[in-house]
BAFI-3210 file (N, C-alpha, C; in Angstrom, 3 decimals, decimal comma, padded with zeros to 6 digits):
// residues 146
n [1|2|3|4|5|6|7|8|9|10|11|12|13|14|15|16|17|18|19|20|21|22|23|24|25|26|27|28|29|30|31|32|33|34|35|36|37|38|39|40|41|42|43|44|45|46|47|48|49|50|51|52|53|54|55|56|57|58|59|60|61|62|63|64|65|66|67|68|69|70|71|72|73|74|75|76|77|78|79|80|81|82|83|84|85|86|87|88|89|90|91|92|93|94|95|96|97|98|99|100|101|102|103|104|105|106|107|108|109|110|111|112|113|114|115|116|117|118|119|120|121|122|123|124|125|126|127|128|129|130|131|132|133|134|135|136|137|138|139|140|141|142|143|144|145|146]
n.u [000,765|000,567|001,369|000,412|001,829|002,795|005,574|007,881|011,505|014,306|016,535|015,136|014,088|016,077|017,434|015,500|015,318|018,047|017,760|015,888|017,254|019,207|017,849|016,591|018,973|020,084|017,789|018,117|020,468|019,889|017,925|019,815|021,450|019,657|018,852|021,058|021,465|019,058|019,846|021,937|020,745|019,070|021,042|022,350|020,427|020,129|022,795|022,622|020,509|021,871|024,089|022,539|021,387|023,833|024,511|022,429|022,625|025,073|024,284|022,889|024,692|026,648|028,878|031,093|031,717|031,029|031,691|033,237|032,228|033,861|036,601|038,084|038,898|038,968|038,302|039,571|040,742|039,795|039,278|039,383|036,556|035,342|034,381|032,082|030,181|027,152|024,164|021,304|017,904|018,265|020,773|022,420|024,804|024,554|026,031|027,887|030,202|030,828|032,491|033,719|034,547|034,877|035,195|036,262|033,675|032,395|032,094|033,337|032,274|029,524|029,329|029,551|030,059|031,661|030,810|031,564|030,372|031,130|029,923|030,607|030,259|030,593|030,632|032,542|031,945|031,523|029,402|027,073|027,240|028,295|030,640|029,476|029,328|028,390|028,390|027,779|026,782|026,712|025,180|026,079|024,794|026,477|029,415|032,613|035,935|037,844]
n.v [-001,036|002,039|005,311|008,660|010,557|013,716|015,969|017,858|017,379|016,446|018,034|020,241|021,372|022,244|024,192|025,995|026,977|028,012|030,106|031,684|032,211|033,768|036,060|036,810|037,590|039,580|041,551|041,984|043,245|045,643|046,736|047,316|049,205|051,105|052,132|053,285|055,466|056,846|057,680|059,131|061,217|062,355|063,163|065,066|067,033|067,918|068,996|071,231|072,609|073,389|075,012|076,948|078,197|079,027|081,071|082,927|083,680|084,794|086,930|088,605|089,867|092,670|094,526|095,964|095,320|092,605|089,602|086,966|087,501|089,292|089,723|086,636|083,236|079,720|076,870|074,637|073,918|074,250|077,507|079,987|081,661|081,070|078,744|076,116|073,834|072,704|072,475|070,759|071,697|070,643|070,727|068,884|067,335|067,750|066,003|067,381|069,605|073,178|075,430|078,487|081,110|084,501|087,112|089,969|091,513|091,834|094,601|096,923|099,478|099,117|097,643|094,813|091,255|088,440|085,022|081,805|078,649|075,916|072,581|069,818|066,518|064,402|061,639|059,712|058,255|058,153|057,220|057,640|060,290|063,510|066,434|069,760|072,850|076,212|079,146|082,531|085,920|088,690|091,504|094,342|096,507|098,833|099,874|097,991|097,235|095,171]
n.w [000,024|-000,928|000,334|000,076|001,661|002,602|003,671|005,389|004,973|007,104|006,485|004,990|006,999|008,839|007,169|006,893|009,599|009,855|008,101|009,341|011,711|010,889|010,130|012,402|014,059|012,555|012,738|015,438|015,628|014,058|015,852|017,809|016,654|016,120|018,789|019,411|017,646|018,387|021,083|020,421|019,070|021,085|022,775|021,231|020,920|023,474|023,729|022,025|023,191|025,539|024,534|023,356|025,610|027,109|025,381|025,422|028,076|028,136|026,516|028,106|029,619|030,501|028,282|029,038|031,736|032,189|033,387|031,510|029,102|028,270|025,810|024,952|026,252|025,510|023,391|023,708|026,099|029,521|030,696|033,304|033,885|031,450|031,144|032,179|034,092|033,363|035,194|036,478|037,901|040,372|041,106|040,038|038,029|034,182|032,687|030,571|029,702|029,201|027,184|025,890|023,669|023,271|020,833|019,012|017,412|013,874|013,548|015,296|016,076|016,034|018,436|018,721|019,298|018,444|019,426|020,211|021,367|022,885|023,588|025,272|025,811|028,714|028,488|026,499|024,303|020,943|019,447|020,716|021,771|020,840|020,467|020,391|018,458|018,714|016,982|017,055|016,779|019,019|020,416|022,378|024,765|025,614|024,387|024,741|025,607|023,430]
ca.u [000,197|001,298|000,512|000,966|001,920|004,045|006,114|009,330|012,562|014,968|017,294|014,643|013,677|017,283|017,745|014,593|015,899|019,197|017,426|015,178|018,134|019,978|016,931|016,502|020,060|020,034|016,879|018,803|021,611|019,311|017,592|020,941|021,745|018,398|018,646|022,265|021,063|018,100|020,487|022,885|019,924|018,655|022,180|022,692|019,290|020,617|023,752|022,079|019,871|022,760|024,743|021,856|021,239|024,766|024,507|021,225|023,382|026,247|023,651|022,171|025,801|027,202|030,005|032,487|031,874|030,425|032,849|032,708|032,001|035,194|037,297|039,172|038,561|039,385|037,700|040,297|041,265|039,017|039,743|038,744|035,195|035,145|033,822|031,238|029,267|025,700|023,513|019,713|017,314|018,574|022,190|022,928|025,554|023,933|026,722|028,407|031,112|030,741|033,662|033,265|035,455|034,669|036,273|035,682|032,881|032,784|032,002|033,447|031,109|028,087|029,214|029,196|031,229|031,526|030,637|031,586|030,244|031,399|029,403|031,437|029,904|031,388|030,695|033,444|031,504|030,961|028,212|026,048|027,315|029,448|030,628|028,684|029,705|027,497|028,828|026,761|027,262|025,927|025,451|026,062|024,294|027,499|030,837|033,616|037,180|037,955]
ca.v [-000,090|003,294|006,653|009,906|011,561|014,688|016,736|018,521|016,500|017,272|019,131|021,425|022,135|022,960|025,282|027,162|027,260|028,879|031,228|032,508|032,717|034,926|037,104|037,356|038,229|041,029|042,268|042,364|044,158|046,571|047,303|048,193|050,447|052,205|052,645|054,073|056,598|057,415|058,191|060,307|062,281|062,980|063,978|066,322|067,885|068,426|069,761|072,476|073,396|073,958|075,954|078,172|078,761|080,002|082,191|083,752|084,196|085,912|088,243|089,493|090,521|093,891|094,248|096,491|094,708|091,294|088,395|085,592|088,209|089,886|088,831|085,752|082,105|078,606|075,671|073,148|073,893|075,112|078,843|080,846|082,384|080,858|077,401|075,800|072,451|072,868|071,773|070,711|072,293|069,878|070,631|067,609|067,607|067,216|065,316|068,133|070,798|074,046|076,438|079,537|081,998|085,556|087,682|091,167|091,189|092,192|095,978|097,322|100,564|098,555|096,775|093,450|090,238|087,028|084,140|080,447|077,873|074,222|071,742|068,667|065,549|063,821|060,409|059,772|057,203|059,014|056,669|058,326|061,612|064,067|067,659|070,735|074,108|077,157|080,395|083,651|087,288|089,176|092,868|094,960|097,956|099,584|099,333|097,556|096,943|093,816]
ca.w [000,099|-001,111|000,863|-000,606|002,601|002,184|004,676|005,350|005,351|008,113|005,645|004,591|008,391|009,216|006,230|007,105|010,804|009,586|007,606|010,445|012,845|010,434|010,047|013,842|014,438|011,621|013,424|016,876|015,512|013,615|017,190|018,844|015,932|016,200|019,938|019,566|016,897|019,124|022,147|019,665|018,867|022,299|023,355|020,386|021,154|024,728|023,560|021,386|024,240|026,511|024,001|023,292|027,272|027,488|024,546|026,243|029,506|027,730|025,869|029,262|030,302|030,144|027,791|029,851|033,088|032,432|033,348|030,672|028,037|027,917|024,794|025,509|026,283|024,865|023,208|023,714|027,572|030,508|031,241|034,316|033,519|029,987|031,084|033,297|034,102|033,475|036,315|036,404|038,872|041,646|041,066|039,398|036,654|033,276|032,004|029,874|029,966|028,166|027,055|024,849|023,222|022,706|020,221|018,546|016,125|012,680|013,448|016,732|016,254|016,403|019,915|018,329|019,605|018,166|020,570|020,011|022,647|022,639|024,498|025,350|026,579|029,662|027,914|025,298|023,217|019,794|019,000|021,443|022,216|020,049|020,924|019,531|018,667|018,238|016,866|016,779|017,033|019,918|020,610|023,881|025,057|025,797|023,747|025,716|025,010|022,998]
c.u [001,007|000,627|001,229|001,074|003,216|004,385|007,597|010,423|013,460|015,836|016,437|014,198|015,007|017,713|016,613|014,840|016,828|018,654|016,739|016,088|018,898|019,107|016,673|017,714|020,296|018,949|017,397|019,635|020,870|018,842|018,692|021,488|020,804|018,442|020,059|022,149|019,981|018,642|021,245|021,826|019,320|019,911|022,558|021,476|019,787|021,690|023,524|021,593|020,798|023,584|023,992|021,741|022,519|024,793|023,470|021,811|024,113|025,480|023,255|023,416|026,210|028,592|031,382|032,662|031,513|031,402|032,266|032,467|032,901|035,918|038,229|038,697|039,219|038,352|038,179|040,668|040,337|039,834|038,826|037,754|034,831|034,694|032,820|030,691|028,009|025,144|021,991|019,320|017,848|020,072|022,764|023,784|024,712|024,841|027,588|029,263|030,864|031,934|033,349|034,395|034,792|035,708|035,661|034,754|033,213|032,793|032,090|032,483|029,886|028,250|029,029|030,467|030,827|031,696|030,599|031,480|030,512|030,899|030,040|030,800|031,059|031,684|031,628|033,219|031,088|029,831|027,232|025,938|028,662|029,331|029,834|029,224|028,833|028,209|027,720|027,458|026,349|026,242|025,140|025,259|025,258|028,697|031,716|034,720|037,270|039,418]
c.v [001,208|004,337|007,658|010,994|012,466|015,545|017,281|017,409|017,275|018,355|020,354|022,084|022,917|024,152|026,373|027,621|028,317|030,254|032,269|033,016|033,809|036,213|037,756|038,169|039,437|041,874|042,846|043,288|045,690|047,419|048,212|049,313|051,731|052,815|053,649|055,730|057,500|058,195|059,355|061,354|063,111|063,789|065,247|067,196|068,919|069,498|071,122|073,318|074,182|075,036|077,241|078,968|079,422|081,102|083,200|084,335|085,182|087,078|089,206|090,026|091,889|093,933|094,726|095,894|093,139|090,194|087,296|086,410|089,275|088,877|087,745|084,350|081,057|077,651|074,646|072,965|074,840|076,365|079,393|081,642|082,329|079,274|077,064|074,256|072,936|071,991|071,720|071,639|071,794|070,112|069,764|067,775|066,930|066,408|065,921|069,096|071,753|074,894|077,181|080,524|083,254|086,433|089,039|090,725|091,917|093,735|096,520|098,661|100,210|097,605|095,295|092,636|089,018|085,829|082,670|079,514|076,583|073,581|070,472|067,639|064,704|062,340|060,488|058,753|058,136|058,352|056,997|059,647|062,388|065,690|068,541|071,929|075,001|078,368|081,378|084,836|088,021|090,866|093,386|096,187|098,965|098,982|098,924|097,289|095,532|093,642]
c.w [-000,060|-000,342|000,165|000,753|002,304|003,381|004,452|005,711|006,313|007,560|005,518|005,916|008,810|008,400|006,663|008,612|010,630|009,137|008,544|011,431|012,159|010,313|011,436|014,357|013,668|012,373|014,753|016,439|014,837|014,968|017,866|017,827|016,220|017,509|020,194|018,894|017,684|020,470|021,618|019,466|019,993|022,952|022,514|020,458|022,683|024,538|022,887|022,170|025,106|025,914|023,779|024,769|027,371|026,613|025,070|027,415|029,133|027,253|026,868|029,991|029,939|029,544|028,695|030,945|033,373|032,358|032,461|029,230|027,492|026,772|025,481|025,580|025,443|024,599|023,569|025,362|028,438|031,023|032,194|033,765|032,152|030,144|032,289|033,041|034,316|034,534|036,153|037,638|040,351|041,835|040,772|038,099|035,557|032,283|030,718|030,447|028,945|028,289|025,904|024,745|022,667|022,009|019,549|017,378|014,850|012,498|014,950|016,994|016,569|017,637|019,527|018,724|018,928|019,354|020,016|021,367|022,161|023,707|024,272|026,253|027,582|029,164|026,666|024,139|022,051|019,107|019,798|021,689|021,650|020,654|019,900|019,736|017,996|018,229|016,508|016,995|017,983|019,996|021,968|023,850|025,033|025,101|025,102|024,990|024,411|022,414]
res [m|f|t|n|e|r|g|f|t|l|v|e|a|l|v|a|m|v|i|c|t|i|g|l|v|s|m|a|e|l|m|a|v|t|l|r|l|q|q|l|g|r|n|s|t|a|a|v|r|l|a|q|d|k|v|d|e|l|m|a|l|d|f|p|t|g|v|g|i|q|c|g|g|s|l|t|a|p|m|l|n|y|n|d|d|p|q|d|f|n|g|n|s|q|g|y|q|r|r|w|v|v|s|a|g|p|d|a|d|l|r|l|r|t|v|t|v|r|v|i|p|i|v|t|d|n|r|v|a|r|s|f|d|l|t|t|i|i|r|g|a|l|p|g|p|c]
***
């Protein structure tokens, strides 16, 4: 008696399992990359916000007397009055350092200064956090030496 039963052979089942395993491992790697990129985006947004906050603080200072708005500073090394560690409302570090450089603006008669703020993450993994530079021109109410 001959039966017409059909099914998968062991080799076909093993090949299907290998294909499924490759697909699942690829999806897991894709999830890891997606999480890293999402973290990088969140940290980049925080860095931009912190740089803009510092520019706003510097704009509120008076050119002739404001410490930190006088010409000087360094983006590569911390200098007195030209760097800080931003903190949240509870006094906890936000995980970044800020440094800024102030230089004479394009027209001294208009009381302009060029400001570059660098936000540096404490985390050194470039896959999730990177430094950010913001350069802008600010104007003071009174002219000051530069």
